[in-house]
Each structure stands twice: as structure tokens, then as C-alpha cells.
TIBA-802274 format. One record per residue (C-alpha): x, y, z; residue in three letters; chain. Coordinates in nm, 2 decimals. Layout:
<pakes>
u,v,w,type,mol
X,Y,Z,ALA,A
...
</pakes>
This chain:
<pakes>
u,v,w,type,mol
-11.37,13.11,9.81,UNK,A
-11.16,12.95,10.09,UNK,A
-10.79,12.96,10.13,UNK,A
-10.61,12.71,9.92,UNK,A
-10.45,12.45,10.14,UNK,A
-10.21,12.36,9.85,UNK,A
-10.03,12.68,9.93,UNK,A
-9.83,12.50,10.20,UNK,A
-9.47,12.46,10.08,UNK,A
-9.50,12.71,9.80,UNK,A
-9.21,12.95,9.76,UNK,A
-9.28,13.28,9.57,UNK,A
-9.01,13.44,9.35,UNK,A
-8.78,13.68,9.54,UNK,A
-8.92,14.03,9.57,UNK,A
-8.71,14.31,9.40,UNK,A
-8.41,14.42,9.62,UNK,A
-8.49,14.68,9.88,UNK,A
-8.22,14.94,9.95,UNK,A
-8.23,15.04,10.32,UNK,A
-8.21,15.42,10.34,UNK,A
-8.09,15.61,10.64,UNK,A
-8.40,15.84,10.64,UNK,A
-8.63,15.54,10.62,UNK,A
-8.46,15.39,10.93,UNK,A
-8.49,15.72,11.11,UNK,A
-8.86,15.76,11.02,UNK,A
-8.94,15.40,11.13,UNK,A
-8.75,15.45,11.45,UNK,A
-8.95,15.76,11.53,UNK,A
-9.28,15.58,11.44,UNK,A
-9.21,15.30,11.68,UNK,A
-9.05,15.53,11.94,UNK,A
-8.71,15.36,11.93,UNK,A
-8.51,15.62,12.11,UNK,A
-8.16,15.46,12.11,UNK,A
-7.94,15.70,11.91,UNK,A
-7.80,15.41,11.70,UNK,A
-8.13,15.43,11.51,UNK,A
-8.10,15.79,11.41,UNK,A
-7.74,15.91,11.45,UNK,A
-7.47,15.77,11.22,UNK,A
-7.19,15.87,11.46,UNK,A
-7.36,15.69,11.75,UNK,A
-7.41,15.38,11.53,UNK,A
-7.04,15.38,11.42,UNK,A
-6.93,15.42,11.78,UNK,A
-7.13,15.11,11.86,UNK,A
-6.96,14.92,11.58,UNK,A
-7.20,14.96,11.29,UNK,A
-7.14,15.10,10.94,UNK,A
-7.45,15.33,10.96,UNK,A
-7.78,15.37,11.15,UNK,A
-7.93,15.05,11.27,UNK,A
-8.29,14.96,11.20,UNK,A
-8.52,14.88,11.49,UNK,A
-8.59,14.50,11.50,UNK,A
-8.94,14.53,11.36,UNK,A
-8.81,14.72,11.05,UNK,A
-8.79,14.39,10.87,UNK,A
-9.16,14.40,10.82,UNK,A
-9.10,14.69,10.57,UNK,A
-8.88,14.45,10.36,UNK,A
-9.13,14.16,10.41,UNK,A
-9.42,14.36,10.29,UNK,A
-9.34,14.30,9.92,UNK,A
-9.35,13.93,9.97,UNK,A
-9.68,13.93,10.16,UNK,A
-9.82,14.14,9.87,UNK,A
-9.73,13.86,9.63,UNK,A
-9.92,13.61,9.85,UNK,A
-10.22,13.83,9.89,UNK,A
-10.24,13.91,9.51,UNK,A
-10.21,13.55,9.40,UNK,A
-10.56,13.45,9.27,UNK,A
-10.49,13.08,9.34,UNK,A
-10.43,13.16,9.71,UNK,A
-10.80,13.22,9.78,UNK,A
-10.72,13.50,10.02,UNK,A
-10.98,13.79,10.03,UNK,A
-10.77,14.08,10.17,UNK,A
-11.08,14.25,10.30,UNK,A
-11.11,13.96,10.54,UNK,A
-10.75,13.95,10.66,UNK,A
-10.64,14.03,11.01,UNK,A
-10.27,14.02,11.11,UNK,A
-10.25,13.75,11.37,UNK,A
-9.88,13.72,11.47,UNK,A
-9.54,13.84,11.37,UNK,A
-9.19,13.73,11.48,UNK,A
-8.83,13.79,11.36,UNK,A
-8.51,13.58,11.39,UNK,A
-8.20,13.77,11.31,UNK,A
-7.85,13.67,11.22,UNK,A
-7.74,14.04,11.22,UNK,A
-7.91,14.38,11.24,UNK,A
-8.03,14.57,10.94,UNK,A
-7.83,14.88,10.88,UNK,A
-7.87,15.17,10.63,UNK,A
-7.70,15.09,10.31,UNK,A
-7.81,14.72,10.31,UNK,A
-7.95,14.59,9.99,UNK,A
-8.19,14.32,10.09,UNK,A
-8.38,14.06,9.90,UNK,A
-8.68,13.87,10.05,UNK,A
-8.84,13.54,9.96,UNK,A
-9.16,13.41,10.11,UNK,A
-9.26,13.04,10.17,UNK,A
-9.60,12.94,10.30,UNK,A
-9.54,12.71,10.59,UNK,A
-9.90,12.64,10.71,UNK,A
-10.27,12.67,10.62,UNK,A
-10.51,12.58,10.90,UNK,A
-10.88,12.61,10.95,UNK,A
-11.00,12.71,11.30,UNK,A
-11.35,12.81,11.39,UNK,A
-11.45,12.90,11.04,UNK,A
-11.14,13.11,10.99,UNK,A
-10.82,13.02,10.80,UNK,A
-10.48,13.09,10.95,UNK,A
-10.20,13.12,10.69,UNK,A
-9.84,13.12,10.82,UNK,A
-9.55,13.22,10.60,UNK,A
-9.17,13.27,10.65,UNK,A
-8.99,13.54,10.46,UNK,A
-8.61,13.48,10.44,UNK,A
-8.42,13.81,10.39,UNK,A
-8.06,13.81,10.26,UNK,A
-7.81,14.08,10.18,UNK,A
-7.65,14.16,9.85,UNK,A
-7.39,13.89,9.91,UNK,A
-7.65,13.63,9.98,UNK,A
-7.59,13.61,10.35,UNK,A
-7.90,13.56,10.57,UNK,A
-8.00,13.86,10.77,UNK,A
-8.34,13.78,10.92,UNK,A
-8.64,13.55,10.88,UNK,A
-8.97,13.72,10.94,UNK,A
-9.27,13.49,11.02,UNK,A
-9.62,13.62,10.98,UNK,A
-9.95,13.45,11.06,UNK,A
-10.25,13.60,10.88,UNK,A
-10.61,13.52,10.99,UNK,A
-10.85,13.51,10.70,UNK,A
-11.20,13.56,10.86,UNK,A
-11.47,13.33,10.72,UNK,A
-11.81,13.44,10.61,UNK,A
-12.05,13.54,10.89,UNK,A
-12.25,13.22,10.82,UNK,A
-11.94,13.01,10.87,UNK,A
-11.96,12.86,10.52,UNK,A
-11.63,13.01,10.40,UNK,A
-11.29,12.95,10.56,UNK,A
</pakes>
């Protein structure tokens, strides 16, 4: 089955809210070797003007994951997860994510292209806080590899 080109423009329902925990931010900071103390020390974060520890910029992928799971699980999408390779990721922030944020993410498919027997699916996930203010937009491009014979894209 090939990726459904009619996905373009489809917006999935918002994912359940994600409460950003201080320990999750610290764990993520350690995993990506983000050494600035604002990521692990609440006092350093407050001294820098934040309410709590600040998530490294790529932390938004943790919140985005639930929206990508919706896309990948949709049988109408035609995406075989065993053939997916993450192609590109970018983030555009209005403000940093901090511990204590309650974030809700909504994914919209922006593009489906076929290239060399593979499909490229791009999607934007808009992340808002509990008050509805935009925090970050995470954009992902997934490459769905075609069959070895090139018949599936």
C-alpha cells in the first residue's frame, strides 16, 4: 500500500495534554548533553528569568510524539511504520518550554511527495500551552521507503 496523498491538509484531533515534568526535562537534558544549568537547576533557571527548568529546544519532539503516533496508526494513511525513516526535524518557538507547562499538540499533514520510489510525508505539530498560547511548531519529514522492486511508494 502506498502513502495516501489525500492526507495533505488533514488535521488530527489534539493529543491529550502533556504535563512537562522537571525530572523529564533533566533526563532529556542529560541525554542530549545540554549542559547549561537552566536545564537542570531550578535556581539557575529562575535567576535567568524562568519559572522552572527550561527544556532543551529539541524536547518538543517528546510532546510531538503523540501526534506522530496518530498519523502512523491511521489505517487510511497507508504508512508502514517498518519502512519509516526520520528524514528531517525543525522547531520554531514563540517561547521556551519550562517544567510545569501543560502542552497540547495538534498535527496537520502539509505535504506528501513521491521521490525515487519513496514517499516523503511532512507534518507540522502546533503546540500550545494551557491558556491556548502558541509555544512551538515542530515540523517533521518522514521518509517511507518503497518496496525493493520500486512498486510501492
